FIRO-474660 format. One line per 3 residues: their letters; for each residue y negated, x negated, z negated of C-alpha. Coordinates in Angstrom, 2 decimals. Layout:
<atoms>
a) Y:X:Z | ...
</atoms>
This chain:
<atoms>
xxx) -129.68:88.36:143.85 | -126.10:87.15:144.30 | -125.33:85.64:147.69
xxx) -121.72:85.81:148.88 | -120.61:83.06:151.26 | -117.57:81.02:152.29
xxx) -117.30:79.54:148.78 | -117.62:82.66:146.65 | -118.18:84.15:144.20
xxx) -114.58:85.33:143.91 | -115.18:87.66:140.96 | -118.28:89.15:139.36
xxx) -117.59:91.05:136.16 | -120.00:93.05:134.01 | -118.58:94.16:130.70
xxx) -119.87:96.32:127.87 | -118.51:97.35:124.50 | -120.61:100.22:123.10
xxx) -118.92:100.04:119.71 | -120.33:96.58:118.90 | -123.17:96.49:121.45
xxx) -121.72:93.66:123.52 | -123.11:93.25:127.04 | -121.58:90.39:128.95
xxx) -121.04:88.84:132.37 | -118.41:86.61:133.93 | -118.78:85.06:137.36
xxx) -115.82:83.14:138.75 | -117.40:81.45:141.73 | -114.52:79.34:143.06
xxx) -110.97:78.49:142.06 | -110.23:76.37:145.15 | -109.92:73.20:143.06
xxx) -108.55:74.83:139.90 | -109.48:77.42:137.25 | -113.19:78.15:137.08
xxx) -114.90:76.07:134.39 | -118.16:76.98:132.69 | -119.76:77.75:129.35
xxx) -120.66:80.97:127.58 | -124.45:81.34:127.45 | -125.88:83.66:124.78
xxx) -129.56:84.54:125.16 | -131.72:87.65:125.15 | -132.55:87.19:128.84
xxx) -129.29:86.10:130.47 | -128.27:88.31:133.37 | -125.77:88.50:136.20
xxx) -127.92:86.56:138.66 | -128.51:83.69:136.23 | -124.80:83.50:135.46
xxx) -124.01:83.38:139.19 | -126.48:80.54:139.80 | -124.93:78.58:136.94
xxx) -121.39:79.32:138.16 | -122.27:78.00:141.62 | -123.69:74.86:140.03
xxx) -120.38:74.43:138.20 | -118.52:74.68:141.52 | -120.49:71.72:142.84
xxx) -120.37:69.87:139.52 | -116.57:69.92:139.21 | -116.20:69.05:142.90
xxx) -118.58:66.08:142.82 | -116.89:64.88:139.61 | -113.54:65.18:141.40
xxx) -111.93:67.30:138.67 | -109.15:69.89:139.09 | -111.51:72.68:138.04
xxx) -113.43:75.29:139.98 | -116.77:76.79:139.07 | -117.50:79.69:136.74
xxx) -119.90:80.79:134.02 | -120.27:83.61:131.54 | -123.10:85.09:129.53
xxx) -123.78:87.52:126.72 | -127.14:89.25:126.44 | -128.08:88.92:122.79
xxx) -131.07:87.83:120.72 | -129.22:85.55:118.31 | -132.21:85.37:115.95
xxx) -131.94:89.10:115.28 | -128.28:89.16:114.22 | -126.12:87.57:111.54
xxx) -123.42:85.02:112.32 | -120.86:87.66:111.38 | -122.28:90.08:113.97
xxx) -122.45:87.33:116.58 | -118.77:86.51:115.94 | -117.91:90.19:116.38
xxx) -119.64:90.20:119.76 | -117.93:86.95:120.83 | -114.57:88.52:119.93
xxx) -115.37:91.66:121.93 | -116.39:89.55:124.92 | -113.20:87.48:124.70
xxx) -111.08:90.63:124.66 | -112.94:92.03:127.67 | -112.11:89.01:129.89
xxx) -108.72:88.02:128.46 | -106.83:88.79:131.67 | -108.70:85.94:133.41
xxx) -108.26:83.28:130.70 | -107.13:80.55:131.16 | -105.57:81.11:134.61
xxx) -108.88:81.76:136.37 | -111.48:80.91:133.72 | -111.77:78.22:131.06
xxx) -114.79:78.69:128.79 | -116.96:76.14:126.98 | -120.11:75.98:124.82
xxx) -123.55:76.59:126.30 | -126.89:77.80:124.95 | -126.33:79.33:121.47
xxx) -122.58:78.69:121.50 | -120.86:75.67:119.98 | -117.60:74.64:118.30
xxx) -117.56:77.63:115.95 | -117.88:80.15:118.78 | -115.16:78.36:120.75
xxx) -112.90:78.60:117.72 | -113.59:82.35:117.53 | -112.99:82.71:121.28
xxx) -109.69:80.78:121.32 | -108.33:82.40:118.17 | -109.17:85.88:119.49
xxx) -107.12:85.17:122.61 | -104.50:83.19:120.64 | -104.57:80.33:123.14
xxx) -106.20:76.88:122.81 | -106.33:76.47:126.60 | -108.84:79.30:127.14
xxx) -111.76:77.04:126.25 | -112.90:73.52:125.54 | -115.54:72.38:123.08
xxx) -113.36:73.48:120.19 | -113.46:71.92:116.70 | -111.51:68.68:116.32
xxx) -108.95:70.46:114.13 | -108.03:72.58:117.17 | -107.80:69.61:119.52
xxx) -111.43:69.49:120.55 | -113.51:66.41:121.29 | -116.47:66.57:118.85
xxx) -119.83:67.30:120.47 | -121.29:64.81:118.00 | -120.01:62.11:120.37
xxx) -122.52:63.25:122.98 | -120.48:63.15:126.18 | -123.05:65.11:128.21
xxx) -126.02:63.06:126.99 | -124.05:59.86:127.53 | -123.46:60.90:131.13
xxx) -127.17:61.61:131.65 | -128.00:58.16:130.29 | -125.60:56.59:132.79
xxx) -127.26:58.49:135.65 | -130.65:57.14:134.50 | -129.46:53.54:134.10
xxx) -127.59:53.60:137.41 | -130.75:54.83:139.17 | -132.85:52.08:137.57
xxx) -130.31:49.44:138.59 | -130.29:50.77:142.15 | -134.10:50.57:142.24
xxx) -133.98:47.08:140.69 | -135.97:48.13:137.62 | -135.57:46.62:134.15
xxx) -134.80:49.37:131.56 | -136.70:47.36:128.93 | -139.91:47.94:130.90
xxx) -139.36:51.67:131.43 | -140.80:54.58:129.43 | -139.18:58.01:129.35
xxx) -139.73:61.58:128.20 | -137.08:64.14:127.29 | -137.52:67.91:127.53
xxx) -135.26:69.43:124.90 | -134.04:67.54:121.84 | -130.69:69.32:121.64
xxx) -127.14:68.16:122.19 | -127.87:66.69:125.63 | -131.41:65.44:125.08
xxx) -130.88:63.84:121.68 | -127.91:61.80:122.91 | -129.71:60.80:126.08
xxx) -132.47:59.47:123.80 | -129.92:57.58:121.72 | -128.12:55.84:124.56
xxx) -131.27:55.04:126.53 | -133.18:53.58:123.59 | -130.10:51.49:122.85
xxx) -130.39:50.21:126.44 | -133.96:49.11:125.73 | -135.98:51.98:127.23
xxx) -139.02:53.28:125.35 | -139.09:56.96:124.37 | -142.71:58.16:124.36
xxx) -142.40:61.95:124.49 | -139.90:64.62:123.48 | -140.02:68.39:123.13
xxx) -138.17:71.28:121.54 | -138.77:75.02:121.32 | -141.71:74.53:118.91
xxx) -143.70:72.06:120.95 | -144.05:68.65:122.54 | -144.61:65.31:120.83
xxx) -146.31:62.37:122.57 | -146.66:58.88:121.13 | -147.51:56.21:123.69
xxx) -146.59:53.44:121.24 | -142.98:54.61:121.26 | -140.92:56.91:119.08
xxx) -138.55:55.63:116.40 | -135.42:57.67:117.07 | -133.95:57.41:113.56
xxx) -137.22:58.60:112.05 | -137.47:61.39:114.64 | -133.97:62.68:113.88
xxx) -134.70:62.61:110.14 | -137.88:64.64:110.62 | -136.15:67.07:113.00
xxx) -133.34:67.66:110.48 | -135.71:68.11:107.54 | -138.55:70.08:109.12
xxx) -136.86:71.72:112.09 | -138.96:70.31:114.91 | -139.94:67.07:116.62
xxx) -143.63:67.99:116.43 | -143.86:66.79:112.81 | -143.42:63.20:113.94
xxx) -146.77:61.30:114.09 | -148.42:61.58:117.49 | -150.20:63.98:119.84
xxx) -148.93:67.56:119.80 | -148.74:69.67:122.95 | -147.08:72.85:124.19
xxx) -143.36:72.49:124.99 | -143.85:72.98:128.74 | -146.56:70.30:128.89
xxx) -143.99:67.54:128.57 | -143.63:67.53:132.36 | -147.23:66.26:132.59
xxx) -146.68:63.22:130.34 | -147.28:59.88:132.07 | -143.85:58.25:131.70
xxx) -141.67:56.47:134.24 | -138.69:58.79:133.79 | -138.58:62.48:132.91
xxx) -135.30:63.96:131.71 | -134.94:67.73:131.65 | -132.38:68.77:129.05
xxx) -132.98:72.40:128.08 | -134.41:75.42:129.87 | -133.77:76.47:133.49
xxx) -136.64:76.83:135.99 | -138.81:74.47:133.96 | -140.76:72.92:136.85
xxx) -142.34:75.35:139.26 | -144.18:74.86:142.55 | -147.52:74.99:140.76
xxx) -146.42:72.13:138.49 | -145.46:69.61:141.17 | -148.85:67.88:141.41
xxx) -149.04:67.58:137.61 | -145.80:65.62:137.25 | -146.47:61.91:136.78
xxx) -142.91:60.58:136.43 | -141.45:58.73:139.41 | -137.85:59.56:138.49
xxx) -136.66:62.98:137.30 | -133.12:63.27:136.00 | -131.82:66.82:135.65
xxx) -129.91:66.82:132.39 | -130.27:70.61:132.28 | -128.91:73.08:134.80
xxx) -131.29:74.38:137.48 | -134.54:72.99:136.00 | -136.28:73.58:139.35
xxx) -135.70:75.24:142.69 | -134.52:73.50:145.84 | -138.01:73.99:147.28
xxx) -139.56:72.11:144.35 | -137.05:69.27:144.78 | -138.02:69.06:148.45
xxx) -141.68:68.77:147.47 | -140.86:65.91:145.09 | -138.84:64.20:147.82
xxx) -141.87:64.26:150.12 | -143.94:62.71:147.31 | -141.34:59.92:146.91
xxx) -140.36:61.13:143.45 | -136.64:60.62:142.93 | -134.74:63.64:141.58
xxx) -131.16:63.14:140.39 | -129.64:66.65:140.72 | -128.14:68.46:137.78
xxx) -124.55:68.64:138.99 | -124.51:64.86:139.41 | -126.48:63.81:136.32
xxx) -125.14:66.20:133.69 | -121.48:66.30:134.72 | -120.62:64.36:131.56
xxx) -120.12:67.64:129.73 | -117.50:69.01:132.10 | -115.81:65.60:132.37
xxx) -115.54:65.56:128.57 | -114.14:69.08:128.74 | -111.49:67.97:131.18
xxx) -110.42:65.12:128.89 | -110.10:67.64:126.05 | -108.22:70.04:128.35
xxx) -105.56:67.37:129.03 | -105.46:66.34:125.36 | -107.12:62.98:126.05
xxx) -108.74:60.66:123.51 | -112.40:60.02:122.66 | -112.07:56.55:124.19
xxx) -110.76:58.07:127.43 | -113.65:60.52:127.44 | -116.36:57.82:127.33
xxx) -114.52:55.73:129.91 | -114.10:58.60:132.37 | -117.69:59.85:131.96
xxx) -119.11:56.37:132.58 | -116.90:55.71:135.61 | -117.48:59.06:137.32
xxx) -121.21:59.42:136.64 | -121.93:55.83:137.67 | -119.83:56.08:140.82
xxx) -121.28:59.42:141.94 | -124.89:58.48:141.20 | -124.52:55.27:143.19
xxx) -122.85:57.16:146.03 | -125.59:59.77:146.44 | -128.39:57.22:146.00
xxx) -127.05:54.94:148.74 | -126.50:57.77:151.18 | -129.84:59.40:150.37
xxx) -131.82:56.22:150.99 | -129.81:55.43:154.10 | -130.39:58.83:155.68
xxx) -133.81:59.52:154.11 | -132.78:62.91:152.74 | -132.96:64.11:149.17
xxx) -130.10:63.43:146.77 | -129.14:67.09:146.34 | -128.47:67.43:150.06
xxx) -126.15:64.43:149.99 | -124.34:65.56:146.84 | -123.93:69.09:148.19
xxx) -122.39:67.80:151.41 | -119.80:65.83:149.40 | -119.03:68.72:147.04
xxx) -118.76:71.30:149.83 | -116.47:69.06:151.86 | -114.11:68.62:148.92
xxx) -113.92:72.39:148.35 | -113.46:73.10:152.08 | -110.65:70.53:152.37
xxx) -108.80:72.13:149.46 | -109.25:75.60:150.97 | -107.73:74.39:154.26
xxx) -104.71:72.99:152.42 | -104.28:76.29:150.54 | -104.23:78.23:153.83
x) -101.52:76.07:155.45
</atoms>
């Protein structure tokens, strides 16, 4: 269910093209701080309510990152495994045409689940405008996803939290749910910082090796065999990664991963939300009462949208890493200090800051 409040959503669009079978959604939640920013999610289950929840998260994410973007999100209902790339491109084109009047004035797209540089190239070329999306190929002015801006940002949220808690990264174990663009880079940057990766999952299953996982070997196996589960170690179901006994758990893939019934099975003392909406607010509150620290998604994974902003202003790769590190570190420290001072969970603190920034801009607009 979509809840309308003082912040939005400003526009909720459902679009359908019967000729190509394209069913899509666009939710522009808020443009108080700038054009709504958010990726195009393509899954068989995406719906209007999910897109709204993600758009609202983007409103808070851009506000807490102090970027001149608002919040938005779009989705296309499609089982990508059942269609060819050619058919998928046709559907992306149809979707782009259906929302062209909003791009880029009110909506700037980006990659999300099952969309990447190629789809952004199709999207921008269909609308004949490079400004309608970020995450484009380097030849079109994009900042390559191979640099891992989002995962880099998640790693900075983790390391900042450990520093705040006066913990040595070299004595910390971690698990990562989802070995995709966010999770794989979080693994890279955190192992480089001395942390020990002991568990990782993908859509085929979960791998656990208490002795530690060699990241280079893992990536080689993933590329050759298609899954992390072929690495030596104990194999489990994908969702069982939340039960692994590691110091830090990073969520980096599916939404609504941790449910109320899972709370007592989670052994990590720090959870960093590298994915969007991996649990409900109620679940976060339960973790807070158990003294388990949860770094909220719109703080921890803002590296992606910060990278997008650098691309949007035609910035360099060096500027991207610098800005992601500065903003993620600053915001994580800010919410941690205030949370511990007031004894409330981090999301509540971060939301207060984000809402205040949006409200202040709305007041200026009305003058």
